[in-house]
N, C-alpha and C positions, 0 to 999 in steps of 0.2 A: 504494500500500500504506500502510495506517495505521501509525503508530508505536505498538507495544505498550508497556505499562508494564514497569518492571523486574520481575524475578521476585521472588516472596516470599522471605524469608530461608530459606537452605538449612538444613534440619534432617535429621540422620541418622536414617533409619528404624530402627525396632526390628527385631530378628530376626523377630518375629511378623508385623509389617507386610510385611517383605520376602517372607516365606513366602506370605502371602496374594496377593501380586502374581504369583508364579511359576505358570506353567501347565505341566503335564507333569512328568516325572521329571527334575528338574534342581536344582542348588543355587541358592538364591535370591541368593547374593552371591559365592560363591567361584568364580572362573573355572576352566576345565579346565586352563589353563596360566597361569603368571604373566603379568601385564599387561606387554606389551612395546611400546615406541614405536619405530617404524621410520622411516627417512628417507623423505621424500616420494617416491612412486612415480608417474612420469608415466603409468603404465597405469591408475591409479585412475579417471580420467574415462571411459575406454573400458569399464571394468568397470561403472560406473554405467549407461552407455548400454545395455549388454547387459541389465542388470536392469530398466531402464526399459521396454525392449521386452517383456520377459516380463510385467511388471505390466500394461502397457496392453493386451497381447493377452488377458490373463486377465479384466480388468475393463471394458475399453472405456469407455463414457461414464460409468461410475460413478467414474472417476478425475476428481475436480474439480481437483486440482493434484498435481504430483509433482515433487520437487526433491531434488537431491543436496545434502546438508547435512553438517555435521560437518567434522572436520579433513581428511578425504580430498578434500573439495571445495575446498580452498584451496591453490593452487599454492605449492610450497615449504614447506608446513607438515608436519612429521613427525606421524605418527599411528599408532594401532593399525591393523593391516592388515585393516580391516573397513569396508565401505562403509555409511554411514548414509544412509537415504532417508526423506523425509517424504512420506506419502501422505495426501491429504485426501479423505474420503468424506462423504456426506451425514449419516450417523449412525454413528459408530464403535461404539456400543453394540449396533447391529443386526448382530451378527457373521454371521448367516445370509446377509446380503446381499453379503458379500465374502470371508469367510474360506474357505468351501469351494472357491471358484475359485482363490484364492491357494494353498491347500493342493495343489490339482491341478497348479499351476504350480511346486511345489517349495518352498513356504514353510510353516513350522509356527508356529502361535500359541504364544508362549512367555511373554508377560506381559500381564496385564490389570489396568489401574489406573483403575477408574471414578471415583475421587475426584480424579484429576489429568487434567482435560480429556478424560475417557473414553479415555485413551490405551490403545492396544493395540500390541504389538510382535511381529512375526513374524521368524523367522530362517530362513536357508537351512540345509540339513542340516549343512554344514561350519561354519556360523556365521561365514561371511565377509561376511554382510550383516545389518544391523539394519533392518527395515522398520517405521518408526514410523507409526501411523495416528492421525490427529486429525480433528476436525470443522471445518467452515467457520469462518473468521475466528478461529482459535484463537490466543491470545496466545503460547503456546510455539512454535508453528510460525513465527509472525512474528518472534519473538526469534531462532530458528535462522537465518532468512534475513538478518536485520539483522546478526547476529554474523558470519556467513559473508562477506557482502558487505563489511563493514568490514575484516575481516582480509585480504581480497583486495586492498584498496587502501591498507592501512596496514601496511607491512612491519615497523615497529618494534613494533607491538602483536602482529603475527603471531609475531615472534621472542620476545617476552615470554611469550606464551601457550605457545609451544613449550618454553621453559625450564621453565615451570610444569608442563607435561605430563610432562616427563622426571622432575622432582622428585617429582611426585605418584605416578608409577608406581614409582619407587624406594622411596618411603615406604610404599605400599600395594599391593604386587605381587599379593596374594591376596585383595583386597577391592574389588569393583567400586564399592560404595557409598563406601568410604573414598577411593578414587581420585577419584570424582566430587565428593565433598564438599570434598576438598582443593583442587580447582581453582576452587571456586565464587566466592571473593572476587575473583580475577583476572578471571573472566568478567564479574562485575557491574561491576567498574571499567572494563572495555573497553566494555561496553554503555552505561555512562554517557557515555563519550567519543563513542559513536555516536549519542547524543541521547536515550536512554531515561531516563525519570524515574519 
């Protein structure tokens, strides 16, 4: 796997930009319930494997890669009780090639970001899964894998990130973008230690 570059500087999106990304009848930034960080749940890997089976059954060979990412993929790391999954397909912008089959499997398209690696995000009905769709050799996908693997083998950085997650959730309980933005500096610092430049 190649080493991706560091992410560009994090910039808080405007309300208009957030609204453009949202698909369907949902708030573009305010969660249904306050952001809550839960202790690590040893059932999270099994939940990922169940979703992996659903996705592979739905898409077959169209799945170029599928990975459990995010905090629920790191043993011992507290997280929102939501499984993050990265799916790589040939062309994320060709929604007709994969979205209908994922919809039939229980996922709903909820975000479309053509300007950001053609990212699409689908949720389960209860929103206990975020299914992120990217294209081949995507820098953001590679950063997710690098970050996850580093935290799995570096408990000091895992614990540092956990502390930041708790602080960010307390500071921005009703803003997804605020929560994400507040963690950005720590994430970049950890990615630097993992070798990204």
